[in-house]
Every structure is written in C-alpha cells, then in structure tokens.
C-alpha positions as CSV (number, residue, x, y, z in Angstrom):
1,X,-28.6,-4.5,16.7
2,X,-27.4,-2.4,13.8
3,X,-25.2,0.5,15.1
4,X,-24.7,2.4,11.9
5,X,-25.7,2.4,8.3
6,X,-24.3,4.9,5.8
7,X,-25.0,4.8,2.1
8,X,-23.8,7.4,-0.4
9,X,-25.7,8.4,-2.5
10,X,-28.6,8.2,-0.1
11,X,-31.0,7.1,-2.8
12,X,-29.5,3.6,-2.6
13,X,-31.7,2.2,0.2
14,X,-29.8,-1.1,0.7
15,X,-26.8,-3.0,-0.3
16,X,-28.9,-5.8,-1.6
17,X,-29.1,-6.3,-5.4
18,X,-32.0,-4.5,-7.0
19,X,-33.4,-4.9,-10.5
20,X,-31.6,-2.9,-13.2
21,X,-34.7,-0.7,-13.9
22,X,-35.0,-0.1,-10.2
23,X,-31.4,1.0,-9.9
24,X,-31.7,3.3,-12.9
25,X,-34.9,4.9,-11.4
26,X,-33.3,5.4,-8.0
27,X,-30.1,6.8,-9.3
28,X,-31.8,9.0,-11.8
29,X,-30.2,7.2,-14.8
30,X,-32.0,7.0,-18.1
31,X,-31.5,3.9,-20.3
32,X,-29.2,4.6,-23.2
33,X,-27.6,2.9,-26.2
34,X,-24.5,1.0,-25.0
35,X,-22.6,2.3,-28.0
36,X,-23.3,5.9,-27.1
37,X,-23.4,5.7,-23.3
38,X,-21.1,8.2,-21.6
39,X,-20.6,9.8,-18.2
40,X,-23.0,12.6,-19.1
41,X,-25.8,10.1,-19.5
42,X,-25.6,8.8,-16.0
43,X,-25.5,9.7,-12.3
44,X,-21.8,10.2,-11.7
45,X,-21.6,10.0,-7.9
46,X,-19.3,7.8,-6.0
47,X,-21.0,5.2,-3.9
48,X,-20.0,4.2,-0.4
49,X,-21.9,1.6,1.6
50,X,-21.1,0.9,5.3
51,X,-23.0,-1.3,7.8
52,X,-22.0,-2.4,11.3
53,X,-23.8,-4.9,13.6
54,X,-22.8,-6.8,16.7
55,X,-21.6,-9.6,14.5
56,X,-20.0,-7.9,11.5
57,X,-18.9,-4.8,9.8
58,X,-19.2,-4.3,6.1
59,X,-18.0,-1.7,3.6
60,X,-18.2,-1.5,-0.2
61,X,-17.4,1.5,-2.4
62,X,-16.8,2.5,-6.0
63,X,-15.8,5.7,-7.7
64,X,-18.0,8.1,-9.7
65,X,-16.3,6.8,-13.0
66,X,-18.0,3.5,-12.3
67,X,-21.4,5.0,-11.5
68,X,-21.3,6.7,-14.9
69,X,-22.2,3.4,-16.5
70,X,-25.5,1.9,-15.3
71,X,-24.6,-1.7,-16.2
72,X,-21.3,-1.5,-14.3
73,X,-23.0,0.2,-11.3
74,X,-25.6,-2.7,-11.3
75,X,-22.7,-5.2,-11.4
76,X,-21.0,-3.6,-8.5
77,X,-24.2,-3.4,-6.5
78,X,-24.8,-7.1,-7.1
79,X,-21.3,-8.0,-6.0
80,X,-21.7,-5.9,-2.9
81,X,-24.9,-7.8,-2.1
82,X,-23.3,-11.2,-2.5
83,X,-20.3,-10.2,-0.4
84,X,-22.5,-8.9,2.4
85,X,-24.7,-12.1,2.3
86,X,-21.6,-14.3,2.5
87,X,-20.3,-12.2,5.4
88,X,-23.6,-12.5,7.3
89,X,-23.8,-16.2,6.8
90,X,-20.2,-16.8,8.0
91,X,-20.7,-14.6,11.0
92,X,-23.9,-16.3,11.9
93,X,-22.3,-19.8,11.7
94,X,-19.4,-18.7,13.9
95,X,-21.6,-17.1,16.6
96,X,-24.0,-20.2,16.5
97,X,-21.0,-22.5,17.0
98,X,-19.7,-20.5,19.9
99,X,-23.1,-20.5,21.8
100,X,-22.7,-22.5,25.0
101,X,-19.0,-23.1,24.4
102,X,-16.0,-21.9,26.4
103,X,-14.9,-19.5,23.6
104,X,-16.4,-16.3,22.2
105,X,-16.9,-15.6,18.6
106,X,-15.3,-12.4,17.3
107,X,-17.0,-9.9,15.0
108,X,-16.3,-10.6,11.3
109,X,-15.6,-7.9,8.7
110,X,-15.4,-7.6,4.9
111,X,-14.7,-4.6,2.7
112,X,-14.0,-3.8,-0.9
113,X,-12.8,-0.4,-2.3
114,X,-12.7,0.0,-6.1
115,X,-10.4,2.6,-7.6
116,X,-9.7,3.7,-11.2
117,X,-6.6,2.3,-12.8
118,X,-7.3,3.7,-16.3
119,X,-10.2,5.4,-17.9
120,X,-10.0,5.0,-21.7
121,X,-12.4,5.8,-24.4
122,X,-13.8,2.3,-24.6
123,X,-12.5,0.8,-21.4
124,X,-12.6,1.4,-17.6
125,X,-10.0,-0.5,-15.6
126,X,-10.6,-0.8,-11.9
127,X,-8.6,-2.2,-9.0
128,X,-10.4,-3.4,-5.9
129,X,-8.7,-3.5,-2.5
130,X,-10.3,-6.2,-0.4
131,X,-10.0,-6.9,3.3
132,X,-11.7,-9.6,5.4
133,X,-11.5,-11.0,8.9
134,X,-13.3,-14.2,10.1
135,X,-12.2,-14.5,13.7
136,X,-8.8,-16.0,13.3
137,X,-5.3,-14.8,14.2
138,X,-5.3,-12.2,11.4
139,X,-7.3,-11.1,8.5
140,X,-6.6,-11.4,4.8
141,X,-6.3,-8.7,2.1
142,X,-5.8,-8.6,-1.6
143,X,-6.6,-7.0,-4.9
144,X,-9.0,-7.8,-7.6
145,X,-9.3,-6.6,-11.2
146,X,-12.4,-5.5,-13.0
147,X,-12.4,-4.2,-16.6
148,X,-15.6,-2.6,-18.0
149,X,-16.1,-2.9,-21.8
150,X,-18.0,0.4,-22.3
151,X,-19.3,-0.5,-25.8
152,X,-20.5,-4.0,-25.1
153,X,-21.4,-3.4,-21.4
154,X,-19.5,-6.3,-20.2
155,X,-17.4,-6.9,-17.0
156,X,-14.3,-9.0,-17.0
157,X,-11.0,-9.5,-15.2
158,X,-7.8,-8.1,-16.5
159,X,-6.3,-11.6,-17.4
160,X,-9.3,-12.2,-19.7
161,X,-7.8,-9.6,-22.1
162,X,-5.0,-12.1,-22.8
163,X,-5.0,-15.3,-24.7
164,X,-4.4,-17.1,-21.4
165,X,-2.5,-16.6,-18.2
166,X,0.3,-18.9,-19.5
167,X,0.6,-16.7,-22.7
168,X,1.1,-13.6,-20.6
169,X,3.5,-15.5,-18.3
170,X,5.6,-16.5,-21.4
171,X,5.5,-13.0,-22.7
172,X,6.9,-11.5,-19.5
173,X,9.5,-14.2,-19.4
174,X,12.3,-14.1,-16.9
175,X,11.5,-10.4,-16.1
176,X,8.6,-11.5,-13.9
177,X,10.6,-13.8,-11.6
178,X,13.6,-11.5,-11.6
179,X,11.5,-8.5,-10.4
180,X,9.8,-10.7,-7.8
181,X,13.0,-12.1,-6.5
182,X,14.5,-8.6,-6.3
183,X,11.6,-7.4,-4.1
184,X,11.7,-10.5,-1.9
185,X,15.4,-10.2,-1.4
186,X,15.0,-6.6,-0.4
187,X,12.4,-7.5,2.2
188,X,14.3,-10.5,3.5
189,X,17.7,-8.9,3.6
190,X,19.2,-11.8,1.6
191,X,19.1,-13.2,-2.0
192,X,16.4,-15.7,-2.9
193,X,17.8,-19.2,-3.2
194,X,15.6,-21.0,-5.9
195,X,17.1,-24.3,-4.9
196,X,16.1,-24.1,-1.2
197,X,13.4,-26.3,0.1
198,X,11.0,-23.4,0.6
199,X,7.8,-22.9,-1.5
200,X,8.0,-19.2,-0.9
201,X,11.2,-19.1,-3.0
202,X,9.4,-20.4,-6.0
203,X,8.1,-18.1,-8.7
204,X,4.3,-18.3,-8.8
205,X,2.4,-18.7,-12.0
206,X,0.4,-15.8,-13.4
207,X,-2.8,-17.8,-12.8
208,X,-2.1,-17.3,-9.1
209,X,-1.9,-13.5,-9.6
210,X,-4.3,-10.7,-10.2
211,X,-3.6,-9.0,-13.5
212,X,-4.2,-5.3,-13.7
213,X,-4.0,-3.2,-16.8
214,X,-3.1,0.5,-16.9
215,X,-2.3,3.3,-19.2
216,X,0.2,6.1,-19.4
217,X,-1.3,7.7,-22.5
218,X,-5.0,7.8,-21.8
219,X,-5.8,6.0,-25.1
220,X,-4.7,2.4,-24.8
221,X,-3.4,-0.1,-22.2
222,X,0.4,0.1,-22.2
223,X,1.2,-1.1,-18.7
224,X,0.6,-4.4,-16.8
225,X,0.5,-5.0,-13.1
226,X,1.0,-8.4,-11.6
227,X,-0.3,-8.7,-8.1
228,X,0.5,-11.6,-5.7
229,X,-1.4,-11.6,-2.5
230,X,-0.3,-12.8,0.9
231,X,0.9,-16.5,1.1
232,X,1.3,-16.6,-2.7
233,X,4.9,-15.4,-3.2
234,X,5.9,-15.1,0.5
235,X,5.0,-15.6,4.1
236,X,2.1,-13.5,5.5
237,X,4.6,-11.3,7.3
238,X,6.2,-10.3,4.0
239,X,2.9,-8.9,2.7
240,X,1.8,-8.8,-0.9
241,X,3.8,-8.1,-4.1
242,X,2.7,-5.8,-6.9
243,X,5.0,-5.7,-9.9
244,X,4.7,-3.2,-12.8
245,X,5.7,-3.9,-16.4
246,X,5.5,-2.0,-19.7
247,X,3.6,-3.5,-22.6
248,X,6.2,-4.8,-25.0
249,X,5.9,-6.5,-28.4
250,X,5.9,-9.9,-26.7
251,X,3.1,-8.8,-24.3
252,X,1.2,-7.5,-27.2
253,X,1.5,-10.9,-28.9
254,X,-0.1,-12.5,-25.8
255,X,-3.2,-10.3,-26.0
256,X,-6.4,-12.0,-27.1
257,X,-6.9,-10.9,-30.7
258,X,-10.4,-9.7,-29.9
259,X,-8.9,-7.0,-27.7
260,X,-5.7,-6.2,-29.6
261,X,-6.8,-2.6,-30.4
262,X,-7.1,-1.8,-26.7
263,X,-3.3,-2.2,-26.3
264,X,-0.2,-0.6,-27.5
265,X,3.5,-0.9,-26.8
266,X,4.7,1.4,-24.1
267,X,6.8,4.3,-25.5
C-alpha cells in the first residue's frame, strides 16, 4: 500500500515519463525557439517527487533553474521514471525471492537530488547526489554530472566536454594523484604507499570518476571537479573523494574543440 506521495509542483501527476507536449501543457510552458529560450519563457519551479510503499521509497528532485528549460525538465522527468521503474523491479524480485524462505526482504530505496554547479549564459551544469539501498549490509551513494547545452537543447555529462577522459587525465597530470593521496593520507593517518599490494593505493583513472565543471566568473567554466565514489579510490569506510582543480592552459588544451568557447583559464 502506498503510504505517501508528494509531488511539487502538484501539476506533475506522476513520476512516469510523459510526452513533451503533455509536460509543457501541465507545467504551463509554451514551446519556444531553442536559441532564444530563457528562464522567463518557462515554469521556474523546483520539482520534488517522493513516493513510499511497503517495498520501496523513492525521491527525485531538481532545482528551478532546470525547470526553466522544458527540454531539460523532460529529460529529468524521463530519468526519474526510469530510476523508479528499476527500483520497483528490483524490490519486487527481492520480495518474491524471499517469499516462503527463512529470511525477510528489506525495503529498497533510491534517490537523486540535482543541484546547480554553474549557470552560464549558454550552459547549465548540475551535480546529482544519488543514494540507493537494495537490502544489503549498506547502501551506496555517489554523484553524477549533467550539462545542459541551452542553445542546442542537449544533455551530456561533464566529461563529454573534453576530447577524452585520458586527455583530461594527462592535462591534470601528477596534480590529480597528489591531491588524492594527500586526502587519503589525512583520512588514514599515514602516507599512501604506492608500492603496497593494495588496490586502494592506486590512482584511479579519470574514466572511473565523475567530472564536474564549475565557474567562478559566471561566464565560462574555469574549475574542474573530479569525483571518485565509494570503492573507487578507497574502502567504503573512507567514503568518497571530490577534488577541485582550476582550469589551466593544459586543461584548456584537453577540451573538445567544439566546446572550447565554454572554457577559460582560471584567474
């Protein structure tokens, strides 16, 4: 039995993905030219979706800055629908497997909370904080990146703004591993021994990370965040690692030429 269901704004009647025109009609959004779309053209309300049943709890939210662009709001609504469907299916399988057995299935959960990292004239950078639990000893959490190209109405991940993960890794160079080792040493209370037979002493590659892009000037991306989730750079008990770097000339050289104008060297 469903115990609670909250959706803000209330005009969104379900988390399931609706057709673009239906979303625009419900949200009071009028179709507009992608090149001229702006927050004044759209419903700028934050959206928060919560649902709880005997088998699972689900939450998904995004800020008003994302609602300002119908295409992005539709993308987030579709992602919420897929996440909820996966949660339902996994919970149903778990409870079905436990039926008649000497163990009891535990309620599952999944949530995603998107926040603004940078809102630039042509780009909106979001960071999504994800949590999930599927009945084990503990849950898992992490961060995701979503970049919205306002002019072309396209969603992508932060790493896609670069020529490749390897190109960004080479651009950051030894600074990436040095910053990670400094953080790990502080948490562990001892220096990291790269020669030890411990995979959590290795320096993970950028393709194992979430790449976030931020701005200190409000015009261009001039900061880079490298996020390693649990089990990537350390044991679960050590948590996750988020490292921040300025955009340098080397990082600028690693940017995909198609997006070069979106970046500048940090001053």
